[in-house]
BASEDREN-934009 format. One record per residue (C-alpha): residue number from 1; chain; x, y, z. Coordinates in nm, 3 decimals. Last residue first. Example, Ala and Ser with C-alpha at 12.3 -4.5 7.8 and 13.67 -1.06 7.14 Angstrom:
<sites>
site i = 2	ch = A	X = 1.367	Y = -0.106	Z = 0.714
site i = 1	ch = A	X = 1.230	Y = -0.450	Z = 0.780
</sites>
This chain:
<sites>
site i = 302	ch = A	X = 0.210	Y = -1.527	Z = -2.307
site i = 301	ch = A	X = 0.568	Y = -1.611	Z = -2.399
site i = 300	ch = A	X = 0.745	Y = -1.357	Z = -2.178
site i = 299	ch = A	X = 0.851	Y = -1.135	Z = -2.483
site i = 298	ch = A	X = 0.498	Y = -1.160	Z = -2.623
site i = 297	ch = A	X = 0.349	Y = -1.053	Z = -2.284
site i = 296	ch = A	X = 0.593	Y = -0.759	Z = -2.256
site i = 295	ch = A	X = 0.530	Y = -0.645	Z = -2.609
site i = 294	ch = A	X = 0.154	Y = -0.656	Z = -2.559
site i = 293	ch = A	X = 0.177	Y = -0.454	Z = -2.235
site i = 292	ch = A	X = 0.415	Y = -0.205	Z = -2.398
site i = 291	ch = A	X = 0.169	Y = -0.143	Z = -2.678
site i = 290	ch = A	X = -0.112	Y = -0.081	Z = -2.427
site i = 289	ch = A	X = 0.086	Y = 0.186	Z = -2.246
site i = 288	ch = A	X = 0.108	Y = 0.113	Z = -1.876
site i = 287	ch = A	X = 0.074	Y = 0.368	Z = -1.598
site i = 286	ch = A	X = -0.208	Y = 0.602	Z = -1.672
site i = 285	ch = A	X = -0.419	Y = 0.381	Z = -1.906
site i = 284	ch = A	X = -0.396	Y = 0.083	Z = -1.685
site i = 283	ch = A	X = -0.474	Y = 0.287	Z = -1.367
site i = 282	ch = A	X = -0.775	Y = 0.445	Z = -1.555
site i = 281	ch = A	X = -0.904	Y = 0.104	Z = -1.626
site i = 280	ch = A	X = -0.879	Y = 0.012	Z = -1.253
site i = 279	ch = A	X = -1.056	Y = 0.331	Z = -1.157
site i = 278	ch = A	X = -1.323	Y = 0.272	Z = -1.418
site i = 277	ch = A	X = -1.392	Y = -0.072	Z = -1.286
site i = 276	ch = A	X = -1.426	Y = 0.055	Z = -0.935
site i = 275	ch = A	X = -1.665	Y = 0.324	Z = -1.055
site i = 274	ch = A	X = -1.878	Y = 0.065	Z = -1.240
site i = 273	ch = A	X = -1.883	Y = -0.148	Z = -0.917
site i = 272	ch = A	X = -1.989	Y = 0.157	Z = -0.709
site i = 271	ch = A	X = -2.266	Y = 0.238	Z = -0.953
site i = 270	ch = A	X = -2.389	Y = -0.121	Z = -0.933
site i = 269	ch = A	X = -2.379	Y = -0.128	Z = -0.551
site i = 268	ch = A	X = -2.062	Y = -0.275	Z = -0.389
site i = 267	ch = A	X = -2.125	Y = -0.557	Z = -0.157
site i = 266	ch = A	X = -1.990	Y = -0.630	Z = 0.197
site i = 265	ch = A	X = -2.077	Y = -0.970	Z = 0.329
site i = 264	ch = A	X = -1.800	Y = -0.922	Z = 0.584
site i = 263	ch = A	X = -1.590	Y = -1.228	Z = 0.511
site i = 262	ch = A	X = -1.700	Y = -1.327	Z = 0.156
site i = 261	ch = A	X = -1.771	Y = -0.981	Z = 0.015
site i = 260	ch = A	X = -1.481	Y = -0.812	Z = 0.205
site i = 259	ch = A	X = -1.242	Y = -1.076	Z = 0.065
site i = 258	ch = A	X = -1.370	Y = -1.007	Z = -0.290
site i = 257	ch = A	X = -1.327	Y = -0.634	Z = -0.241
site i = 256	ch = A	X = -0.983	Y = -0.666	Z = -0.104
site i = 255	ch = A	X = -0.875	Y = -0.908	Z = -0.387
site i = 254	ch = A	X = -1.011	Y = -0.658	Z = -0.640
site i = 253	ch = A	X = -0.833	Y = -0.372	Z = -0.465
site i = 252	ch = A	X = -0.489	Y = -0.561	Z = -0.503
site i = 251	ch = A	X = -0.536	Y = -0.664	Z = -0.870
site i = 250	ch = A	X = -0.347	Y = -0.355	Z = -0.978
site i = 249	ch = A	X = -0.042	Y = -0.519	Z = -0.828
site i = 248	ch = A	X = -0.039	Y = -0.769	Z = -1.106
site i = 247	ch = A	X = -0.032	Y = -0.508	Z = -1.381
site i = 246	ch = A	X = 0.244	Y = -0.311	Z = -1.205
site i = 245	ch = A	X = 0.457	Y = -0.627	Z = -1.163
site i = 244	ch = A	X = 0.403	Y = -0.700	Z = -1.545
site i = 243	ch = A	X = 0.522	Y = -0.357	Z = -1.621
site i = 242	ch = A	X = 0.813	Y = -0.381	Z = -1.389
site i = 241	ch = A	X = 0.935	Y = -0.673	Z = -1.588
site i = 240	ch = A	X = 1.004	Y = -1.018	Z = -1.464
site i = 239	ch = A	X = 1.317	Y = -1.200	Z = -1.334
site i = 238	ch = A	X = 1.511	Y = -0.952	Z = -1.115
site i = 237	ch = A	X = 1.170	Y = -0.785	Z = -1.027
site i = 236	ch = A	X = 1.081	Y = -1.102	Z = -0.843
site i = 235	ch = A	X = 1.361	Y = -1.070	Z = -0.585
site i = 234	ch = A	X = 1.267	Y = -0.713	Z = -0.485
site i = 233	ch = A	X = 0.898	Y = -0.797	Z = -0.478
site i = 232	ch = A	X = 0.941	Y = -1.110	Z = -0.267
site i = 231	ch = A	X = 1.169	Y = -0.939	Z = -0.020
site i = 230	ch = A	X = 0.943	Y = -0.637	Z = 0.022
site i = 229	ch = A	X = 0.636	Y = -0.854	Z = 0.052
site i = 228	ch = A	X = 0.792	Y = -1.078	Z = 0.315
site i = 227	ch = A	X = 0.870	Y = -0.782	Z = 0.533
site i = 226	ch = A	X = 0.552	Y = -0.582	Z = 0.479
site i = 225	ch = A	X = 0.239	Y = -0.767	Z = 0.401
site i = 224	ch = A	X = 0.349	Y = -1.108	Z = 0.520
site i = 223	ch = A	X = 0.522	Y = -1.016	Z = 0.840
site i = 222	ch = A	X = 0.368	Y = -0.679	Z = 0.937
site i = 221	ch = A	X = 0.020	Y = -0.683	Z = 0.779
site i = 220	ch = A	X = -0.046	Y = -1.060	Z = 0.802
site i = 219	ch = A	X = 0.089	Y = -1.102	Z = 1.162
site i = 218	ch = A	X = -0.068	Y = -0.782	Z = 1.294
site i = 217	ch = A	X = -0.414	Y = -0.839	Z = 1.151
site i = 216	ch = A	X = -0.401	Y = -1.210	Z = 1.263
site i = 215	ch = A	X = -0.299	Y = -1.116	Z = 1.612
site i = 214	ch = A	X = -0.570	Y = -0.838	Z = 1.636
site i = 213	ch = A	X = -0.853	Y = -1.061	Z = 1.509
site i = 212	ch = A	X = -0.735	Y = -1.348	Z = 1.730
site i = 211	ch = A	X = -0.734	Y = -1.145	Z = 2.058
site i = 210	ch = A	X = -0.390	Y = -1.149	Z = 2.224
site i = 209	ch = A	X = -0.324	Y = -0.776	Z = 2.186
site i = 208	ch = A	X = -0.639	Y = -0.704	Z = 2.379
site i = 207	ch = A	X = -0.621	Y = -0.937	Z = 2.675
site i = 206	ch = A	X = -0.241	Y = -0.914	Z = 2.651
site i = 205	ch = A	X = -0.250	Y = -0.550	Z = 2.760
site i = 204	ch = A	X = 0.107	Y = -0.415	Z = 2.696
site i = 203	ch = A	X = 0.019	Y = -0.200	Z = 2.396
site i = 202	ch = A	X = -0.324	Y = -0.103	Z = 2.576
site i = 201	ch = A	X = -0.114	Y = 0.077	Z = 2.839
site i = 200	ch = A	X = -0.042	Y = 0.356	Z = 2.572
site i = 199	ch = A	X = -0.397	Y = 0.485	Z = 2.598
site i = 198	ch = A	X = -0.449	Y = 0.694	Z = 2.291
site i = 197	ch = A	X = -0.409	Y = 1.052	Z = 2.158
site i = 196	ch = A	X = -0.067	Y = 1.181	Z = 2.277
site i = 195	ch = A	X = 0.119	Y = 0.863	Z = 2.383
site i = 194	ch = A	X = -0.033	Y = 0.669	Z = 2.087
site i = 193	ch = A	X = 0.072	Y = 0.938	Z = 1.849
site i = 192	ch = A	X = 0.426	Y = 0.918	Z = 1.981
site i = 191	ch = A	X = 0.410	Y = 0.537	Z = 1.925
site i = 190	ch = A	X = 0.288	Y = 0.592	Z = 1.576
site i = 189	ch = A	X = 0.576	Y = 0.839	Z = 1.495
site i = 188	ch = A	X = 0.835	Y = 0.602	Z = 1.636
site i = 187	ch = A	X = 0.697	Y = 0.302	Z = 1.438
site i = 186	ch = A	X = 0.664	Y = 0.506	Z = 1.116
site i = 185	ch = A	X = 1.024	Y = 0.615	Z = 1.158
site i = 184	ch = A	X = 1.138	Y = 0.260	Z = 1.215
site i = 183	ch = A	X = 0.963	Y = 0.146	Z = 0.901
site i = 182	ch = A	X = 1.130	Y = 0.420	Z = 0.697
site i = 181	ch = A	X = 1.484	Y = 0.354	Z = 0.848
site i = 180	ch = A	X = 1.444	Y = -0.013	Z = 0.776
site i = 179	ch = A	X = 1.345	Y = 0.049	Z = 0.414
site i = 178	ch = A	X = 1.658	Y = 0.267	Z = 0.355
site i = 177	ch = A	X = 1.876	Y = -0.010	Z = 0.509
site i = 176	ch = A	X = 1.702	Y = -0.272	Z = 0.292
site i = 175	ch = A	X = 1.717	Y = -0.094	Z = -0.045
site i = 174	ch = A	X = 2.077	Y = 0.019	Z = -0.036
site i = 173	ch = A	X = 2.088	Y = 0.399	Z = -0.101
site i = 172	ch = A	X = 2.127	Y = 0.658	Z = -0.377
site i = 171	ch = A	X = 1.909	Y = 0.487	Z = -0.640
site i = 170	ch = A	X = 1.626	Y = 0.474	Z = -0.389
site i = 169	ch = A	X = 1.611	Y = 0.854	Z = -0.336
site i = 168	ch = A	X = 1.417	Y = 0.982	Z = -0.648
site i = 167	ch = A	X = 1.203	Y = 0.671	Z = -0.705
site i = 166	ch = A	X = 1.126	Y = 0.670	Z = -0.333
site i = 165	ch = A	X = 1.025	Y = 1.046	Z = -0.356
site i = 164	ch = A	X = 0.769	Y = 0.972	Z = -0.625
site i = 163	ch = A	X = 0.630	Y = 0.665	Z = -0.450
site i = 162	ch = A	X = 0.604	Y = 0.841	Z = -0.120
site i = 161	ch = A	X = 0.427	Y = 1.130	Z = -0.280
site i = 160	ch = A	X = 0.180	Y = 0.881	Z = -0.429
site i = 159	ch = A	X = 0.137	Y = 0.721	Z = -0.083
site i = 158	ch = A	X = 0.058	Y = 1.057	Z = 0.071
site i = 157	ch = A	X = -0.193	Y = 1.139	Z = -0.196
site i = 156	ch = A	X = -0.358	Y = 0.796	Z = -0.131
site i = 155	ch = A	X = -0.375	Y = 0.886	Z = 0.238
site i = 154	ch = A	X = -0.555	Y = 1.211	Z = 0.158
site i = 153	ch = A	X = -0.807	Y = 0.998	Z = -0.038
site i = 152	ch = A	X = -0.844	Y = 0.768	Z = 0.255
site i = 151	ch = A	X = -0.943	Y = 1.064	Z = 0.478
site i = 150	ch = A	X = -1.201	Y = 1.187	Z = 0.224
site i = 149	ch = A	X = -1.348	Y = 0.840	Z = 0.178
site i = 148	ch = A	X = -1.377	Y = 0.786	Z = 0.556
site i = 147	ch = A	X = -1.553	Y = 1.115	Z = 0.598
site i = 146	ch = A	X = -1.815	Y = 1.033	Z = 0.338
site i = 145	ch = A	X = -1.803	Y = 1.086	Z = -0.037
site i = 144	ch = A	X = -2.174	Y = 1.033	Z = -0.086
site i = 143	ch = A	X = -2.343	Y = 0.913	Z = 0.231
site i = 142	ch = A	X = -2.566	Y = 0.611	Z = 0.156
site i = 141	ch = A	X = -2.302	Y = 0.497	Z = -0.085
site i = 140	ch = A	X = -2.296	Y = 0.506	Z = -0.464
site i = 139	ch = A	X = -2.145	Y = 0.862	Z = -0.478
site i = 138	ch = A	X = -1.810	Y = 0.726	Z = -0.356
site i = 137	ch = A	X = -1.760	Y = 0.473	Z = -0.640
site i = 136	ch = A	X = -1.923	Y = 0.684	Z = -0.906
site i = 135	ch = A	X = -1.718	Y = 0.986	Z = -0.828
site i = 134	ch = A	X = -1.390	Y = 0.783	Z = -0.789
site i = 133	ch = A	X = -1.455	Y = 0.626	Z = -1.136
site i = 132	ch = A	X = -1.472	Y = 0.977	Z = -1.285
site i = 131	ch = A	X = -1.138	Y = 1.056	Z = -1.120
site i = 130	ch = A	X = -0.991	Y = 0.719	Z = -1.261
site i = 129	ch = A	X = -1.106	Y = 0.816	Z = -1.612
site i = 128	ch = A	X = -0.957	Y = 1.160	Z = -1.578
site i = 127	ch = A	X = -0.626	Y = 1.016	Z = -1.459
site i = 126	ch = A	X = -0.623	Y = 0.760	Z = -1.738
site i = 125	ch = A	X = -0.683	Y = 1.023	Z = -2.002
site i = 124	ch = A	X = -0.392	Y = 1.223	Z = -1.857
site i = 123	ch = A	X = -0.170	Y = 0.911	Z = -1.877
site i = 122	ch = A	X = -0.269	Y = 0.853	Z = -2.244
site i = 121	ch = A	X = -0.195	Y = 1.217	Z = -2.325
site i = 120	ch = A	X = 0.148	Y = 1.174	Z = -2.178
site i = 119	ch = A	X = 0.265	Y = 1.393	Z = -1.885
site i = 118	ch = A	X = 0.636	Y = 1.481	Z = -1.896
site i = 117	ch = A	X = 0.838	Y = 1.463	Z = -1.579
site i = 116	ch = A	X = 0.935	Y = 1.789	Z = -1.407
site i = 115	ch = A	X = 1.032	Y = 1.613	Z = -1.099
site i = 114	ch = A	X = 0.808	Y = 1.784	Z = -0.848
site i = 113	ch = A	X = 0.528	Y = 1.920	Z = -1.059
site i = 112	ch = A	X = 0.506	Y = 1.649	Z = -1.328
site i = 111	ch = A	X = 0.597	Y = 1.391	Z = -1.072
site i = 110	ch = A	X = 0.292	Y = 1.483	Z = -0.873
site i = 109	ch = A	X = 0.055	Y = 1.417	Z = -1.173
site i = 108	ch = A	X = 0.242	Y = 1.100	Z = -1.280
site i = 107	ch = A	X = 0.205	Y = 0.966	Z = -0.922
site i = 106	ch = A	X = -0.162	Y = 1.050	Z = -0.878
site i = 105	ch = A	X = -0.268	Y = 0.760	Z = -1.106
site i = 104	ch = A	X = -0.090	Y = 0.501	Z = -0.881
site i = 103	ch = A	X = -0.211	Y = 0.666	Z = -0.556
site i = 102	ch = A	X = -0.566	Y = 0.601	Z = -0.693
site i = 101	ch = A	X = -0.519	Y = 0.247	Z = -0.545
site i = 100	ch = A	X = -0.599	Y = 0.391	Z = -0.203
site i = 99	ch = A	X = -0.938	Y = 0.492	Z = -0.339
site i = 98	ch = A	X = -1.004	Y = 0.132	Z = -0.453
site i = 97	ch = A	X = -0.896	Y = -0.027	Z = -0.126
site i = 96	ch = A	X = -1.083	Y = 0.218	Z = 0.103
site i = 95	ch = A	X = -1.402	Y = 0.191	Z = -0.108
site i = 94	ch = A	X = -1.391	Y = -0.192	Z = -0.085
site i = 93	ch = A	X = -1.319	Y = -0.201	Z = 0.291
site i = 92	ch = A	X = -1.613	Y = 0.040	Z = 0.345
site i = 91	ch = A	X = -1.586	Y = 0.375	Z = 0.500
site i = 90	ch = A	X = -1.560	Y = 0.534	Z = 0.850
site i = 89	ch = A	X = -1.318	Y = 0.319	Z = 1.059
site i = 88	ch = A	X = -1.122	Y = 0.209	Z = 0.741
site i = 87	ch = A	X = -1.043	Y = 0.573	Z = 0.679
site i = 86	ch = A	X = -0.856	Y = 0.574	Z = 1.010
site i = 85	ch = A	X = -0.626	Y = 0.295	Z = 0.887
site i = 84	ch = A	X = -0.571	Y = 0.463	Z = 0.544
site i = 83	ch = A	X = -0.510	Y = 0.804	Z = 0.684
site i = 82	ch = A	X = -0.258	Y = 0.661	Z = 0.937
site i = 81	ch = A	X = -0.109	Y = 0.449	Z = 0.664
site i = 80	ch = A	X = -0.046	Y = 0.751	Z = 0.438
site i = 79	ch = A	X = 0.072	Y = 0.989	Z = 0.706
site i = 78	ch = A	X = 0.313	Y = 0.726	Z = 0.849
site i = 77	ch = A	X = 0.439	Y = 0.645	Z = 0.501
site i = 76	ch = A	X = 0.491	Y = 1.019	Z = 0.422
site i = 75	ch = A	X = 0.696	Y = 1.043	Z = 0.748
site i = 74	ch = A	X = 0.898	Y = 0.730	Z = 0.667
site i = 73	ch = A	X = 0.995	Y = 0.874	Z = 0.332
site i = 72	ch = A	X = 1.121	Y = 1.180	Z = 0.517
site i = 71	ch = A	X = 1.299	Y = 0.959	Z = 0.785
site i = 70	ch = A	X = 1.454	Y = 0.732	Z = 0.515
site i = 69	ch = A	X = 1.595	Y = 1.039	Z = 0.327
site i = 68	ch = A	X = 1.759	Y = 1.173	Z = 0.637
site i = 67	ch = A	X = 1.869	Y = 0.844	Z = 0.786
site i = 66	ch = A	X = 2.019	Y = 0.729	Z = 0.449
site i = 65	ch = A	X = 2.194	Y = 1.070	Z = 0.418
site i = 64	ch = A	X = 2.353	Y = 1.022	Z = 0.764
site i = 63	ch = A	X = 2.489	Y = 0.680	Z = 0.681
site i = 62	ch = A	X = 2.378	Y = 0.313	Z = 0.701
site i = 61	ch = A	X = 2.544	Y = 0.075	Z = 0.459
site i = 60	ch = A	X = 2.787	Y = -0.053	Z = 0.735
site i = 59	ch = A	X = 2.510	Y = -0.269	Z = 0.889
site i = 58	ch = A	X = 2.480	Y = -0.480	Z = 0.579
site i = 57	ch = A	X = 2.595	Y = -0.808	Z = 0.742
site i = 56	ch = A	X = 2.321	Y = -1.016	Z = 0.563
site i = 55	ch = A	X = 2.223	Y = -1.189	Z = 0.890
site i = 54	ch = A	X = 2.209	Y = -0.851	Z = 1.060
site i = 53	ch = A	X = 2.005	Y = -0.698	Z = 0.781
site i = 52	ch = A	X = 1.750	Y = -0.989	Z = 0.802
site i = 51	ch = A	X = 1.722	Y = -0.969	Z = 1.177
site i = 50	ch = A	X = 1.672	Y = -0.590	Z = 1.158
site i = 49	ch = A	X = 1.412	Y = -0.647	Z = 0.889
site i = 48	ch = A	X = 1.217	Y = -0.866	Z = 1.126
site i = 47	ch = A	X = 1.240	Y = -0.601	Z = 1.408
site i = 46	ch = A	X = 1.109	Y = -0.333	Z = 1.170
site i = 45	ch = A	X = 0.804	Y = -0.535	Z = 1.064
site i = 44	ch = A	X = 0.726	Y = -0.604	Z = 1.436
site i = 43	ch = A	X = 0.753	Y = -0.239	Z = 1.514
site i = 42	ch = A	X = 0.558	Y = -0.151	Z = 1.200
site i = 41	ch = A	X = 0.247	Y = -0.349	Z = 1.301
site i = 40	ch = A	X = 0.286	Y = -0.276	Z = 1.677
site i = 39	ch = A	X = 0.288	Y = 0.104	Z = 1.618
site i = 38	ch = A	X = 0.023	Y = 0.074	Z = 1.341
site i = 37	ch = A	X = -0.223	Y = -0.102	Z = 1.572
site i = 36	ch = A	X = -0.167	Y = 0.140	Z = 1.854
site i = 35	ch = A	X = -0.223	Y = 0.437	Z = 1.611
site i = 34	ch = A	X = -0.539	Y = 0.278	Z = 1.478
site i = 33	ch = A	X = -0.710	Y = 0.184	Z = 1.811
site i = 32	ch = A	X = -0.724	Y = -0.193	Z = 1.883
site i = 31	ch = A	X = -1.057	Y = -0.372	Z = 1.898
site i = 30	ch = A	X = -1.240	Y = -0.238	Z = 1.582
site i = 29	ch = A	X = -0.893	Y = -0.171	Z = 1.455
site i = 28	ch = A	X = -0.829	Y = -0.547	Z = 1.421
site i = 27	ch = A	X = -1.145	Y = -0.618	Z = 1.206
site i = 26	ch = A	X = -1.068	Y = -0.350	Z = 0.957
site i = 25	ch = A	X = -0.693	Y = -0.450	Z = 0.960
site i = 24	ch = A	X = -0.799	Y = -0.809	Z = 0.865
site i = 23	ch = A	X = -1.032	Y = -0.678	Z = 0.589
site i = 22	ch = A	X = -0.754	Y = -0.449	Z = 0.434
site i = 21	ch = A	X = -0.511	Y = -0.738	Z = 0.484
site i = 20	ch = A	X = -0.674	Y = -0.949	Z = 0.218
site i = 19	ch = A	X = -0.580	Y = -0.709	Z = -0.061
site i = 18	ch = A	X = -0.224	Y = -0.670	Z = 0.038
site i = 17	ch = A	X = -0.195	Y = -1.044	Z = 0.082
site i = 16	ch = A	X = -0.346	Y = -1.104	Z = -0.264
site i = 15	ch = A	X = -0.102	Y = -0.851	Z = -0.425
site i = 14	ch = A	X = 0.190	Y = -1.024	Z = -0.247
site i = 13	ch = A	X = 0.078	Y = -1.371	Z = -0.366
site i = 12	ch = A	X = 0.049	Y = -1.232	Z = -0.730
site i = 11	ch = A	X = 0.403	Y = -1.106	Z = -0.698
site i = 10	ch = A	X = 0.522	Y = -1.452	Z = -0.590
site i = 9	ch = A	X = 0.322	Y = -1.627	Z = -0.865
site i = 8	ch = A	X = 0.490	Y = -1.397	Z = -1.123
site i = 7	ch = A	X = 0.831	Y = -1.472	Z = -0.973
site i = 6	ch = A	X = 0.759	Y = -1.845	Z = -0.994
site i = 5	ch = A	X = 0.652	Y = -1.806	Z = -1.351
site i = 4	ch = A	X = 0.980	Y = -1.614	Z = -1.430
site i = 3	ch = A	X = 1.183	Y = -1.880	Z = -1.257
site i = 2	ch = A	X = 1.040	Y = -2.146	Z = -1.479
site i = 1	ch = A	X = 0.817	Y = -2.431	Z = -1.345
</sites>
């Protein structure tokens, strides 16, 4: 098997893990409160990256600017994951996954105002299509656009801001040190939130932390969905195009919806399914010109 095909399978695995973890987090936060879950999740992910950095001897790549930019990106991540996790308490897994995926189409809108990037007609069309899909997706439930949908949408906005500013800052820093500062920031902010709003003693209660649903959620979200995902994505993009990576990652909410169906027996109504399809189509239009998709597939022998 060629290196490009292995890289493609690696990225597909990451998209699958990111989709599956929606259900696992949904189950975990029914036992462990959101801030506590995120504190452990990102704490474990941070420790695993510390081990990687130590083994690679990249400790000298930290500087004041790395901490400054990393902390800002970490704040955006904290807000995004906090909203996403709380959103799962009040809306369905499928809705949460598809609404979160809207961060992709929000990126060009934010980049227009923050970075002065041009907005293509095709991108604008994709944004409108995704917005219409959001309406059908959220209006299909018993409570149209419920509290969980609203919280998740704010989280998608935070993720979009994170993507834009990551693109701005990533060229100035080594990837791993910048990532570690971000994850560490999320860990610290989540711990502070636990101390203010939750019972911190739960973090040391093995009767809760040791429950299978909590352990599986932490393992998949922190090790597979964060540390391993960063490594696989970084390595894969040395062998396959960013366009192909974006196309594969757009499968994430589909994996989430399928997992929710098989594990939780959660089903999207007809209008919700149509809305989800419109969101995915909007993402394609907004991010990847069709001519570029064809060119990439031809170049990679597909």
